[in-house]
C-alpha positions in Angstrom: 257.0 -109.3 96.5 257.1 -111.2 93.2 259.7 -110.6 90.5 258.8 -107.8 88.1 256.7 -108.9 85.1 259.1 -108.0 82.3 256.8 -109.7 79.7 253.9 -107.4 80.5 256.3 -104.4 80.6 257.7 -105.3 77.2 254.2 -105.7 75.6 253.1 -102.4 77.1 256.2 -100.6 75.7 255.6 -102.1 72.2 252.0 -101.0 72.3 252.9 -97.3 72.8 250.3 -97.0 75.6 250.9 -95.4 78.9 250.1 -97.2 82.1 247.2 -94.9 82.7 245.8 -95.5 79.2 246.1 -99.3 79.7 244.1 -99.0 82.9 241.5 -96.9 81.2 241.0 -99.4 78.4 240.7 -102.3 80.9 238.0 -100.4 82.7 236.1 -99.6 79.5 236.1 -103.3 78.4 235.1 -104.4 81.8 232.1 -102.1 81.7 231.2 -103.3 78.2 231.3 -106.9 79.6 229.0 -106.0 82.4 231.6 -106.0 85.2 231.8 -102.4 86.4 233.5 -103.4 89.6 236.7 -104.0 87.7 238.4 -100.6 88.1 242.2 -100.7 87.8 244.2 -97.5 87.8 247.8 -96.4 87.1 248.9 -97.8 90.5 247.4 -101.1 89.6 249.4 -101.4 86.4 252.5 -100.4 88.3 252.0 -103.3 90.7 251.4 -105.7 87.9 254.7 -104.7 86.2 257.0 -103.7 89.0 255.9 -106.0 91.8 254.8 -108.9 89.6 251.3 -108.8 91.1 248.9 -111.1 89.2 245.5 -109.4 88.7 242.4 -111.4 89.4 240.0 -112.6 86.6 238.7 -111.2 84.3 241.6 -108.7 84.0 244.1 -111.2 82.5 241.7 -112.2 79.7 240.8 -108.5 79.1 244.5 -107.6 78.9 245.1 -110.5 76.4 242.2 -109.2 74.3 243.4 -105.6 74.3 247.0 -106.5 73.2 245.6 -109.0 70.6 243.5 -106.2 69.1 246.5 -103.8 69.3 248.9 -106.1 67.4 246.4 -107.9 65.1 247.2 -111.4 66.3 246.5 -113.5 69.3 248.4 -112.6 72.5 247.7 -115.0 75.4 247.8 -114.5 79.1 250.8 -116.7 79.1 252.6 -114.3 76.7 251.9 -111.5 79.2 253.4 -113.3 82.1 250.0 -113.7 83.8 249.6 -117.5 83.6 251.8 -120.6 83.7 253.0 -122.2 80.5 250.0 -123.5 78.6 249.1 -127.2 78.6 247.6 -128.6 75.5 246.0 -131.3 77.6 243.3 -128.8 78.7 242.1 -129.0 75.1 241.0 -132.5 75.9 238.3 -131.0 78.2 234.9 -129.9 77.0 234.6 -126.6 78.9 231.2 -125.2 80.0 232.7 -121.7 79.6 233.2 -120.3 76.1 236.1 -118.1 77.4 237.9 -121.1 78.7 237.3 -122.9 75.3 238.8 -120.0 73.4 241.8 -119.9 75.8 242.3 -123.7 75.3 242.0 -123.7 71.6 244.2 -120.5 71.3 246.9 -122.2 73.3 246.6 -125.3 71.2 246.9 -123.3 67.9 249.8 -121.4 69.2 251.7 -124.6 70.2 250.8 -126.0 66.7 252.2 -123.0 64.8 255.4 -123.0 67.0 255.7 -126.8 66.3 256.2 -127.4 70.0 257.5 -130.9 70.6 255.1 -131.6 73.5 252.1 -131.2 71.1 253.7 -133.2 68.2 254.3 -136.1 70.5 251.0 -135.8 72.5 249.3 -139.1 72.7 245.8 -140.0 71.5 243.6 -140.7 74.6 240.9 -143.2 73.6 238.6 -142.4 76.6 238.9 -138.6 76.2 236.0 -138.4 73.7 233.4 -140.0 76.0 232.7 -136.9 78.1 232.7 -134.3 75.2 230.4 -136.3 73.0 227.9 -136.8 75.9 228.0 -133.2 76.9 227.6 -132.0 73.4 224.6 -134.3 72.8 222.8 -133.4 76.1 223.4 -129.6 75.7 222.4 -129.7 72.0 219.1 -131.6 72.5 218.2 -129.3 75.4 219.4 -126.0 74.0 217.7 -122.8 75.1 218.0 -119.5 73.3 220.6 -117.3 74.9 221.1 -113.5 74.6 224.5 -112.2 73.7 225.5 -108.6 73.5 226.5 -107.0 70.3 231.6 -108.6 65.1 229.6 -107.9 61.9 228.2 -110.5 59.6 230.7 -109.4 57.0 233.5 -110.5 59.3 231.9 -113.9 59.6 231.4 -114.2 55.8 235.1 -113.5 55.3 236.0 -116.3 57.7 233.6 -118.8 56.1 235.0 -117.9 52.6 238.5 -118.8 53.8 237.3 -122.2 55.0 236.4 -123.2 51.5 240.0 -122.4 50.3 241.6 -124.4 53.1 239.3 -127.3 52.7 240.1 -127.5 49.0 243.8 -127.4 50.0 243.3 -130.4 52.3 241.3 -132.4 49.8 243.7 -131.9 46.9 247.1 -131.7 48.6 246.7 -133.6 51.9 246.6 -132.6 55.5 250.3 -131.9 55.7 249.9 -129.0 53.3 248.6 -125.7 54.6 247.7 -126.7 58.1 250.2 -124.3 59.8 249.0 -121.5 57.6 245.4 -122.2 58.7 246.5 -122.4 62.3 248.2 -119.0 62.1 245.1 -117.6 60.4 242.6 -118.7 63.0 244.9 -117.6 65.8 245.3 -114.2 64.4 242.0 -113.5 62.8 239.3 -115.9 64.0 239.6 -116.7 67.7 240.1 -113.0 68.7 236.7 -112.3 67.1 235.1 -114.7 69.6 236.2 -112.5 72.4 234.4 -109.5 71.1 230.7 -108.8 71.5 228.0 -109.7 69.0 224.3 -110.1 68.4 222.9 -113.5 69.0 222.7 -114.3 65.2 226.3 -113.1 64.6 227.5 -115.1 67.6 226.0 -118.3 66.3 227.4 -117.7 62.8 230.8 -116.8 64.1 231.0 -119.8 66.4 230.0 -122.0 63.5 232.7 -120.5 61.3 235.3 -121.0 64.0 234.1 -124.5 64.6 234.5 -125.4 60.9 238.1 -124.1 60.8 239.0 -125.8 64.2 237.6 -129.1 62.9 239.6 -128.7 59.7 242.7 -128.1 61.7 241.9 -131.4 63.5 241.2 -133.2 60.3 244.5 -132.0 58.8 246.4 -133.1 61.8 244.6 -136.5 61.7 245.5 -136.9 58.0 249.1 -136.0 58.8 249.3 -138.6 61.6 249.5 -136.1 64.5 246.7 -137.8 66.4 247.2 -136.1 69.8 246.8 -132.7 68.2 243.9 -133.8 66.1 242.0 -135.1 69.0 242.4 -131.8 70.9 241.3 -129.7 68.0 238.2 -131.9 67.4 237.1 -131.7 71.0 237.3 -127.9 71.0 235.6 -127.8 67.6 232.7 -129.8 69.1 232.4 -127.4 71.9 232.3 -124.4 69.5 229.5 -126.1 67.5 227.4 -126.0 70.6 227.8 -122.2 70.6 226.8 -122.2 66.9 223.4 -123.8 67.6 224.1 -126.0 64.6 223.6 -129.7 65.5 224.5 -130.9 62.0 228.0 -129.3 62.3 228.4 -130.9 65.7 227.4 -134.3 64.2 230.0 -133.7 61.5 232.7 -133.2 64.1 231.7 -136.4 65.9 232.1 -138.2 62.5 235.7 -137.1 62.4 236.2 -138.2 66.0 234.6 -141.6 65.1 236.9 -142.0 62.1 240.0 -141.3 64.2 239.0 -143.7 67.0 238.4 -146.6 64.6 241.6 -145.9 62.6 243.6 -146.0 65.9 242.2 -149.4 66.9 239.2 -148.4 69.0 236.2 -149.3 66.8 233.8 -149.7 69.7 234.5 -146.1 70.6 234.2 -145.1 66.9 230.8 -146.8 66.6 229.6 -145.0 69.7 230.7 -141.6 68.5 229.0 -142.2 65.1 225.8 -143.1 66.9 226.0 -140.0 69.1 226.3 -137.9 65.9 223.2 -139.6 64.4 221.2 -138.8 67.5 222.3 -135.2 67.3 220.9 -135.0 63.8 217.4 -135.4 65.3 217.3 -131.6 65.5 218.9 -131.0 62.1 219.0 -132.2 58.5 222.0 -133.1 56.4 221.7 -136.2 54.3 225.4 -136.0 53.5 226.4 -136.0 57.2 223.9 -138.8 57.9 225.4 -140.9 55.1 228.9 -140.2 56.5 227.9 -141.2 60.0 226.4 -144.5 58.9 229.5 -145.1 56.7 231.8 -144.6 59.7 229.7 -146.9 61.8 230.1 -149.5 59.0 233.9 -149.0 59.2 233.8 -149.5 62.9 231.6 -152.6 62.7 233.8 -154.1 60.0 236.8 -153.6 62.2 234.9 -155.5 64.9 234.2 -158.3 62.4 230.4 -157.9 62.5 229.4 -158.7 58.9 225.6 -158.5 59.3 225.7 -155.1 61.1 228.2 -153.8 58.6 225.9 -154.6 55.7 223.0 -153.0 57.5 225.0 -149.8 58.1 226.2 -149.6 54.5 222.6 -150.0 53.3 221.5 -147.2 55.6 224.4 -145.0 54.3 223.4 -145.8 50.7 219.8 -144.7 51.4 220.9 -141.4 53.0 223.5 -140.7 50.3 220.8 -141.2 47.6 219.0 -138.2 49.1 221.9 -135.8 49.2 221.3 -132.5 47.4 224.7 -130.7 47.5 223.0 -127.4 46.6 221.4 -127.5 50.0 224.3 -128.9 51.9 226.9 -126.8 53.9 230.4 -126.3 52.5 231.9 -128.7 55.0 229.8 -131.6 53.5 231.1 -131.2 50.0 233.8 -133.8 50.4 231.2 -136.5 51.2 230.8 -137.3 47.6 230.9 -140.5 45.5 234.7 -140.7 45.6 234.8 -140.6 49.4 231.7 -142.6 50.2 232.4 -145.5 47.8 236.0 -145.6 49.0 234.9 -145.9 52.6 232.4 -148.7 51.8 235.2 -150.5 49.9 237.4 -150.3 52.9 234.7 -151.7 55.2 234.1 -154.8 53.0 237.9 -155.1 52.5 238.3 -155.2 56.3 235.7 -158.0 56.5 237.6 -160.0 53.9 234.8 -159.7 51.3 236.7 -158.7 48.1 233.7 -159.3 45.8 231.7 -156.7 47.7 234.6 -154.3 48.1 235.9 -154.1 44.5 232.9 -152.4 42.8 233.0 -149.6 45.4 236.7 -149.2 45.1 236.5 -148.9 41.3 233.7 -146.3 41.6 235.7 -144.3 44.1 238.8 -144.5 41.8 236.8 -143.3 38.8 235.3 -140.3 40.6 238.7 -139.4 42.3 240.4 -139.5 38.9 237.9 -137.1 37.4 238.4 -134.7 40.2 242.2 -135.1 40.3 242.0 -136.1 44.0 245.3 -138.0 44.6 244.8 -138.8 48.3 241.4 -140.4 47.8 242.7 -142.2 44.7 245.6 -143.6 46.7 243.4 -144.8 49.5 241.0 -146.5 47.1 243.7 -148.0 44.9 245.2 -149.4 48.2 241.8 -151.0 49.1 241.5 -152.4 45.5 245.1 -153.8 45.8 244.3 -155.6 49.0 241.1 -157.2 47.5 243.1 -158.6 44.7 245.5 -160.0 47.2 242.5 -161.6 49.0 241.7 -163.2 45.7 245.5 -164.1 45.4 245.7 -162.3 42.1 249.2 -160.9 42.4 249.4 -159.3 39.0 246.3 -157.2 39.5 247.3 -156.4 43.0 250.7 -155.1 41.8 249.1 -152.8 39.2 246.8 -151.2 41.9 249.7 -151.1 44.4 252.0 -149.3 42.1 249.3 -146.7 41.4 248.9 -146.3 45.1 252.5 -145.3 45.5 252.3 -142.9 42.5 249.3 -141.1 43.9 250.6 -141.1 47.5 253.7 -139.3 46.2 251.6 -136.4 45.1 250.2 -135.4 48.5 251.4 -134.7 52.0 249.3 -137.3 53.9 250.4 -139.9 56.4 247.1 -141.8 55.7 248.3 -142.3 52.2 251.6 -143.6 53.4 249.9 -145.9 55.9 247.9 -147.2 52.9 251.1 -148.0 51.1 252.5 -149.8 54.2 249.2 -151.8 54.5 249.4 -152.9 50.9 253.0 -154.0 51.5 252.1 -156.1 54.5 249.4 -157.8 52.5 251.6 -158.4 49.5 254.3 -160.1 51.6 251.7 -162.6 52.7 251.9 -164.1 49.2 255.5 -165.0 49.7 258.7 -164.0 47.7 258.0 -162.9 44.1 259.6 -160.4 41.7 256.4 -158.3 41.7 256.4 -158.2 45.5 260.0 -157.1 45.5 259.3 -154.5 42.8 256.5 -153.0 44.9 258.6 -153.0 48.1 261.4 -151.1 46.3 259.0 -148.5 45.1 257.4 -148.2 48.5 260.8 -148.0 50.2 261.8 -145.0 48.0 258.6 -143.2 48.8 258.7 -143.8 52.6 262.3 -142.8 52.8 261.5 -139.5 51.1 
């Protein structure tokens, strides 16, 4: 006989239910899910609690859903003593089962909210995106309609409205601001909805809304330098987009994965992910997403030193961007504007050592970012401009742009902005000892120490 399950006993006591009532509710949910053979009784609950007997699936997930609904926030099978400690590494897997996907992303969000050390220090796995991107593309291009049983559209609308607020928080304050609040929100209010029943239309809409917010969690973690967590969120967001039947949203998630791979020194993988996203857009239309994917392919190609292919990708991105109509683009595409797109083109040409091509784009990005009061984008584009001045060996102009980078980076919680400051510092030191270099390094040191 196993040791008594005191965790389950404690949750049951807090719920106010009797053992018989819990068994009755499990039976009712099982019937609703089309599994009438699941028929626990009071004796079954006694064995679970007093003898530590672990019930067979799907009972653990049903129990987790029942307690989650009772308390208004996500309770996992691990919390109930019915599963081993969660491993965030399963969030690297693209699960065929939606139930397993919800469990994986719930565990990930829970660990994120609790600031568990094993998640904060989780490494980025360069090869982990290969399988998920392949599975998403194959399943999206060969998608057949599926029937789901009967959450209301009003619930989905509330979730989508929250996404706009959190995305604005990221854009204007940086990924380190608000992510834990978003993680708590999706754990308590969004992921539990995926376990309930819905019509096909509501299921697609809800999965899309959950995918948007899971992607945003990944992007915020990415911007805050927590790449292991970011990668896991992005893979699970990609899986949720398959449920949403929204190829454009899936392509958008692949864009984020491509950006991360290139930034972390894997431009060949970044290029392949961007290409997979473009292929997925065959069944959808988003000029903004297409422009972003071509732009991120250009960033990857520039990191690989391919000047001709980079120029081609930027030209394709310009063509797609000229066709963007934001009135007809989804909310998640609104950040793909002139401030962002010109900034990324500037970075691509900067990486190739072509300052004359990079500077006009950097200045356009800076102008648009200033109008919108977007400090993070302004910091990134000022950093690019500073490096181009260094490439021209114009130290005075580089110092002006570099100081502005520091000033803007101080306004947001973004490790990418801090990395941009460090990158400028490395470039400035290549010009040798000079009072302006020393002045910048002192400003940067103060910021980075803070």
